[in-house]
C-alpha positions as CSV (number, residue, x, y, z in Angstrom):
1,M,-1.8,125.8,-48.7
2,L,-5.2,125.8,-50.4
3,D,-5.9,128.7,-52.6
4,Q,-9.2,130.5,-52.2
5,I,-10.8,128.8,-55.2
6,N,-10.1,125.3,-53.9
7,K,-11.2,126.3,-50.4
8,N,-14.5,127.9,-51.4
9,E,-15.5,125.8,-54.4
10,E,-13.7,122.5,-54.3
11,V,-13.2,121.6,-50.7
12,K,-16.6,121.4,-49.1
13,V,-16.6,120.1,-45.5
14,Q,-19.9,118.4,-44.8
15,K,-22.0,119.2,-41.8
16,G,-21.6,115.6,-40.7
17,F,-17.8,115.9,-40.5
18,S,-17.5,115.0,-36.8
19,E,-20.1,112.2,-37.0
20,N,-18.5,110.7,-40.1
21,L,-15.0,110.9,-38.6
22,I,-15.5,109.5,-35.2
23,P,-16.3,105.9,-36.1
24,C,-13.1,105.5,-38.2
25,M,-10.9,107.0,-35.5
26,E,-12.0,104.9,-32.6
27,C,-9.1,103.0,-31.1
28,S,-10.4,99.9,-29.4
29,S,-8.6,97.0,-27.8
30,S,-11.1,94.7,-29.5
31,V,-9.5,95.4,-32.9
32,M,-8.8,92.0,-34.5
33,E,-5.1,91.4,-35.0
34,P,-4.1,90.4,-38.6
35,D,-2.4,87.2,-39.3
36,V,1.4,87.5,-39.7
37,P,2.4,87.2,-43.3
38,K,4.7,84.3,-44.1
39,G,8.2,85.6,-43.8
40,G,6.8,88.9,-42.5
41,V,6.0,91.0,-39.4
42,V,3.1,92.9,-37.9
43,I,3.6,96.5,-36.7
44,K,1.5,97.9,-33.9
45,V,0.9,101.6,-34.6
46,Q,1.9,104.1,-31.9
47,Y,1.9,107.4,-33.8
48,A,0.3,108.5,-37.1
49,G,0.8,111.6,-39.2
50,V,-2.3,113.6,-39.9
51,C,-2.7,114.6,-43.5
52,Y,-5.1,114.4,-46.4
53,S,-5.1,115.1,-50.1
54,E,-7.4,117.6,-51.8
55,G,-8.6,114.8,-54.1
56,Q,-10.0,112.8,-51.2
57,L,-11.8,115.9,-49.8
58,R,-13.4,116.4,-53.2
59,K,-14.7,112.9,-53.4
60,S,-16.4,112.7,-50.0
61,G,-16.3,116.2,-48.6
62,C,-14.7,115.2,-45.3
63,R,-12.7,111.9,-45.7
64,P,-9.6,112.1,-43.5
65,R,-6.4,110.4,-44.5
66,L,-4.4,108.4,-42.0
67,P,-2.1,106.6,-44.4
68,G,-1.1,103.1,-43.4
69,F,2.5,104.0,-44.1
70,E,2.8,107.4,-42.4
71,V,3.1,105.8,-39.0
72,S,5.6,104.7,-36.4
73,G,5.3,101.8,-34.0
74,T,6.7,98.7,-32.6
75,I,7.2,95.2,-33.9
76,H,4.2,93.2,-32.5
77,S,4.7,89.8,-34.2
78,V,7.4,88.1,-36.2
79,C,7.1,85.1,-38.4
80,N,9.6,82.4,-37.3
81,T,10.3,81.6,-40.9
82,L,11.9,85.0,-41.5
83,P,15.5,84.2,-42.5
84,N,18.5,86.1,-41.2
85,C,16.3,88.7,-39.5
86,N,17.7,91.3,-37.1
87,I,14.1,92.4,-36.3
88,N,13.1,91.7,-32.7
89,L,9.8,92.0,-30.9
90,G,9.3,95.5,-29.5
91,D,11.7,97.1,-31.9
92,R,10.8,100.7,-32.7
93,V,10.2,101.1,-36.5
94,I,8.8,103.0,-39.4
95,L,7.6,101.7,-42.7
96,Y,8.8,102.7,-46.2
97,P,5.7,103.3,-48.4
98,D,5.1,101.2,-51.4
99,E,2.0,100.2,-53.4
100,E,1.4,97.2,-51.1
101,Q,1.3,99.4,-48.0
102,N,-0.5,102.4,-49.5
103,D,-3.6,101.9,-47.3
104,E,-5.7,105.0,-46.6
105,R,-7.7,103.4,-43.8
106,Y,-6.9,103.7,-40.1
107,T,-5.6,100.4,-38.7
108,E,-4.0,99.6,-35.4
109,F,-1.9,96.8,-36.8
110,I,-0.1,96.7,-40.1
111,P,1.0,93.3,-41.6
112,V,4.2,93.7,-43.6
113,T,5.4,91.1,-46.2
114,K,8.4,93.1,-47.4
115,V,10.4,93.3,-44.3
116,E,13.2,95.2,-46.2
117,N,10.8,98.2,-46.0
118,V,10.8,98.1,-42.2
119,L,13.4,100.6,-40.8
120,Q,14.5,100.3,-37.2
121,L,14.9,103.6,-35.3
122,P,17.9,104.8,-33.3
123,Q,17.0,105.4,-29.6
124,N,17.5,109.2,-30.0
125,V,14.8,109.5,-32.7
126,S,11.4,109.6,-31.1
127,L,8.4,107.7,-32.4
128,A,6.4,111.0,-32.7
129,V,9.0,112.5,-35.0
130,A,9.6,109.3,-36.9
131,A,5.9,109.1,-37.9
132,M,6.4,112.2,-40.1
133,L,9.3,110.8,-42.0
134,P,7.8,108.3,-44.5
135,G,5.2,110.7,-45.8
136,G,5.8,114.5,-45.7
137,A,9.4,114.5,-44.8
138,L,10.4,112.0,-47.6
139,Q,8.4,113.9,-50.2
140,A,10.0,117.2,-49.2
141,Y,13.4,115.6,-49.2
142,S,12.8,114.2,-52.7
143,A,11.8,117.6,-53.9
144,V,14.9,119.4,-52.5
145,L,17.1,116.6,-53.9
146,K,15.5,117.1,-57.3
147,A,16.1,120.9,-57.1
148,K,19.7,120.7,-55.9
149,P,21.5,119.9,-59.2
150,H,19.6,122.8,-60.9
151,V,20.7,125.1,-58.1
152,E,24.3,124.1,-58.5
153,K,24.1,124.5,-62.3
154,L,22.7,128.0,-62.0
155,L,25.2,129.0,-59.4
156,E,27.9,128.5,-62.0
157,V,26.6,131.4,-64.0
158,K,24.9,133.7,-61.4
159,P,25.8,134.7,-57.9
160,C,22.4,133.9,-56.3
161,V,19.5,131.5,-56.9
162,N,16.0,132.2,-55.7
163,V,13.9,129.2,-54.6
164,L,10.1,129.7,-54.1
165,I,8.2,127.2,-52.0
166,V,4.5,127.4,-52.5
167,G,2.6,126.4,-49.4
168,A,3.7,126.9,-45.8
169,G,2.2,123.8,-44.3
170,G,4.0,120.7,-43.2
171,L,5.6,120.0,-46.6
172,G,6.7,123.6,-47.0
173,L,8.3,123.7,-43.5
174,W,10.0,120.3,-44.1
175,S,11.4,121.7,-47.4
176,I,12.9,124.7,-45.6
177,R,14.7,122.5,-43.1
178,L,15.8,120.1,-45.7
179,A,17.1,122.8,-48.0
180,Q,19.1,124.2,-45.1
181,F,20.4,120.7,-44.4
182,L,21.5,120.0,-48.0
183,M,22.6,123.4,-49.1
184,G,23.9,124.9,-45.9
185,R,22.0,126.9,-43.3
186,N,24.1,130.0,-43.9
187,N,24.4,129.7,-47.7
188,S,23.7,133.2,-48.8
189,A,23.9,132.2,-52.5
190,V,20.6,130.3,-52.1
191,R,17.6,132.3,-51.0
192,I,14.4,130.5,-49.9
193,F,11.1,132.3,-50.2
194,V,7.8,130.9,-49.0
195,A,4.3,131.9,-50.4
196,D,1.0,131.2,-48.8
197,N,-2.4,132.8,-48.3
198,S,-2.3,132.2,-44.5
199,I,-0.5,134.9,-42.4
200,D,-0.2,132.5,-39.5
201,K,1.5,129.8,-41.6
202,L,3.8,132.4,-43.2
203,L,4.9,133.7,-39.7
204,T,5.7,130.1,-38.8
205,A,7.8,129.7,-42.0
206,Q,9.6,132.9,-41.1
207,E,10.5,131.4,-37.7
208,H,12.2,128.6,-39.7
209,D,14.6,131.2,-41.1
210,C,13.6,131.3,-44.7
211,F,14.9,134.4,-46.6
212,D,11.5,136.0,-46.9
213,I,7.8,135.3,-46.9
214,I,5.2,136.4,-49.5
215,H,1.5,136.8,-48.8
216,W,-0.6,135.4,-51.6
217,C,-3.9,136.9,-50.5
218,E,-6.5,135.5,-52.9
219,E,-8.6,138.6,-52.5
220,D,-5.9,140.7,-54.2
221,H,-5.8,141.3,-57.9
222,E,-3.6,138.7,-59.6
223,Q,-1.3,141.2,-61.2
224,Y,-0.7,142.8,-57.8
225,I,0.3,139.3,-56.4
226,I,2.7,138.8,-59.3
227,E,4.3,142.2,-58.7
228,R,4.6,141.6,-55.0
229,T,6.3,138.3,-55.6
230,L,8.8,139.7,-58.1
231,D,9.5,142.6,-55.8
232,A,10.3,140.2,-52.9
233,C,12.3,137.8,-55.2
234,R,14.6,140.5,-56.7
235,G,15.9,138.9,-59.9
236,G,12.8,136.7,-60.3
237,V,12.4,133.0,-59.3
238,D,14.7,130.3,-60.5
239,I,13.1,127.3,-58.9
240,V,9.5,126.7,-57.7
241,I,8.6,123.8,-55.4
242,D,4.8,123.8,-55.6
243,F,3.1,121.3,-53.3
244,V,-0.3,122.8,-54.1
245,S,-0.1,122.6,-57.9
246,S,-3.5,124.1,-58.5
247,P,-4.3,125.9,-61.7
248,R,-3.9,129.3,-60.0
249,T,-0.6,128.5,-58.3
250,M,0.8,127.0,-61.4
251,Q,-0.1,130.0,-63.6
252,R,1.3,132.3,-61.0
253,S,4.5,130.3,-60.7
254,L,5.0,130.4,-64.5
255,R,4.6,134.2,-64.5
256,V,7.4,134.8,-62.0
257,L,9.7,132.0,-63.3
258,N,13.0,133.0,-64.9
259,R,14.3,131.8,-68.2
260,E,15.7,128.2,-67.7
261,G,13.7,128.0,-64.5
262,L,12.3,124.8,-63.0
263,I,9.0,124.1,-61.4
264,L,8.7,121.0,-59.2
265,V,5.1,119.9,-58.7
266,G,3.7,117.8,-55.9
267,G,0.5,116.8,-57.6
268,N,-1.8,117.5,-54.6
269,T,-4.7,118.7,-56.8
270,M,-7.2,117.0,-58.9
271,S,-7.7,120.0,-61.2
272,D,-6.5,120.2,-64.8
273,V,-3.9,122.8,-65.5
274,S,-3.5,124.5,-68.9
275,I,0.1,125.3,-69.9
276,N,1.4,127.0,-73.1
277,L,4.1,124.6,-74.2
278,N,5.4,127.0,-76.9
279,A,6.0,129.6,-74.2
280,L,7.6,127.0,-72.0
281,A,9.9,125.8,-74.7
282,A,10.8,129.4,-75.8
283,K,12.0,130.2,-72.2
284,Q,13.7,126.8,-71.8
285,Q,11.6,126.2,-68.6
286,S,10.9,122.8,-67.2
287,I,8.1,121.3,-65.1
288,V,9.0,118.1,-63.3
289,G,7.0,115.9,-60.9
290,I,8.3,115.3,-57.4
291,P,9.2,111.6,-56.9
292,K,7.9,109.9,-53.8
293,G,11.4,109.2,-52.5
294,T,13.4,106.0,-52.1
295,L,14.0,103.6,-49.2
296,F,17.7,104.8,-49.2
297,Q,16.6,108.4,-48.9
298,L,14.3,107.5,-46.0
299,R,17.3,105.9,-44.3
300,Q,19.3,109.1,-44.9
301,L,16.6,111.1,-43.2
302,V,16.7,108.8,-40.1
303,D,20.5,109.0,-40.0
304,A,20.5,112.8,-40.4
305,L,18.1,113.2,-37.5
306,A,20.0,110.7,-35.3
307,D,23.2,112.6,-36.0
308,G,21.6,115.9,-35.1
309,K,22.3,117.4,-38.6
310,L,18.7,118.0,-39.5
311,E,16.5,120.4,-37.6
312,L,12.8,119.6,-37.2
313,P,10.0,121.8,-38.4
314,V,7.3,122.7,-35.9
315,Y,4.9,120.0,-35.1
316,S,2.3,119.1,-32.5
317,V,1.2,115.8,-30.9
318,H,-2.5,115.1,-30.2
319,K,-4.3,112.2,-28.5
320,V,-6.2,110.1,-31.0
321,E,-9.4,111.0,-29.2
322,E,-8.8,114.5,-30.4
323,A,-8.7,113.4,-34.1
324,T,-12.0,114.9,-35.0
325,H,-11.0,118.4,-33.8
326,V,-7.5,118.0,-35.5
327,F,-9.0,117.1,-38.8
328,E,-11.5,120.0,-38.6
329,E,-8.6,122.4,-37.9
330,L,-6.7,120.9,-40.8
331,A,-9.6,121.1,-43.2
332,Q,-10.1,124.8,-42.3
333,C,-6.4,125.5,-42.8
334,R,-6.0,126.6,-39.2
335,L,-3.2,124.2,-38.3
336,T,0.4,125.4,-38.5
337,G,3.1,122.8,-38.9
338,R,2.5,119.1,-38.8
339,A,0.1,117.3,-36.5
340,V,0.7,113.8,-35.2
341,L,-1.8,111.5,-33.4
342,K,-0.7,109.4,-30.5
343,F,-2.6,106.2,-29.8
344,S,-3.5,105.5,-26.3
345,H,-2.1,101.9,-26.2
346,T,1.4,101.8,-25.0
347,D,1.7,98.2,-23.8
348,T,4.2,96.4,-26.1
349,S,4.5,93.4,-23.8
350,K,1.9,91.4,-25.6
351,V,3.9,90.5,-28.6
352,S,4.6,87.1,-30.1
353,V,6.5,85.0,-32.5
354,V,4.2,83.3,-35.0
355,D,4.9,79.9,-36.4
356,N,3.6,79.7,-40.0
357,N,4.5,76.1,-40.3
358,N,1.4,75.0,-38.5
C-alpha cells in the first residue's frame, strides 16, 4: 500500500515508462551464459516475482525491480569440483538471498558460489509459487515470527490480541496466511485486521479470512481514520505490522497502538519519520525492524507448502512479454495479490557439467 502522499508526490512514473522498461525485460536466447564459479552452480531462471521498493521508484521514477534472488529455476551448470554435492543438472531450485546475490538487474542466468543457499524443491511445490518464497513470503514469515512471542505474552494477561497489518498487497496477504499457519486458522484469541487505501485490495484481504478490513482513505480527515480504526479494533491495537512504514502510516499506527504495544516496520520507504521517544517510553511501546529471514526459515516455508499446511495468497502468473503492463499496473497500485513472471524458455536439456580444472 502506498499512501496518497507517496503516490502523488514521491512516486512519479515517467512518461517513458514503457520505453525504459522494455529493453531490460527482453528475454533473448543470445544472452551470454556466465562462467560457473569454482565450486558453484549456475541457475537458469524460469519464474521471477514482480516487486519494487518505493526508494527505487523515487530515484528513477520507473525503475522496476526483478531481484536476482526472488526467482525459481533449474540447475543449468554444475562445477565438477563441488564436493559431496547432491545437486544435479535440471534440479528445480530457489535461492536464499544474501548480499552476494542481492542483484536488482534482470538476468537469465544466476551464478552461485555459496551452494548452501540453493534449496531444492519438492515435486509438489510449483516453480511459480516457489519464486515468491525467498522475497515476500520470507519477509512476511519473519514478521509474523517476530510478532508471535509478543502475542503469546499478551495472551497471558488479556483474552484477545489485535494485530493490524498495514498494506493489503502481496506482503500483507502473505502475512495473513502465515499468521493463520503459525497461530491457528480458527484461533479466536488472535484477531487480524488489515488496513489499506485500496478497496479492491481490502476485498482481496477479506477473502483471505482476516477478522476485519479498515479503509484508510487518504482523502478523509486523519482523526476520522483514527476513530474508524479504533472502532473496528475494539480494545485498540496490540501489534502493528507495517510494510509501508511511511511517516503517515507510522504516526497513525502510534495513535492506535495500545500500551506495551509493538510496531514491526518493513522499511519500504525512504522518508524520515519523527517519533516522540518520551511518549514511546511512557507507554512502554516498542518499534522493531523486520529481519529479512534466515535460510532455515526459508526451508520451513518450503516444507510447510509441501506438507499442505500453508495456504497460498492469491497470485497471478504473466508472460515475461507482458512485464511492461504488469509493472505499470503495479506502479499504479492496481494489482491485487502477487504477480509472477514466467520466462518463455522451458528447455532444460542444454545443461552441462563444467570442469574448472582446465
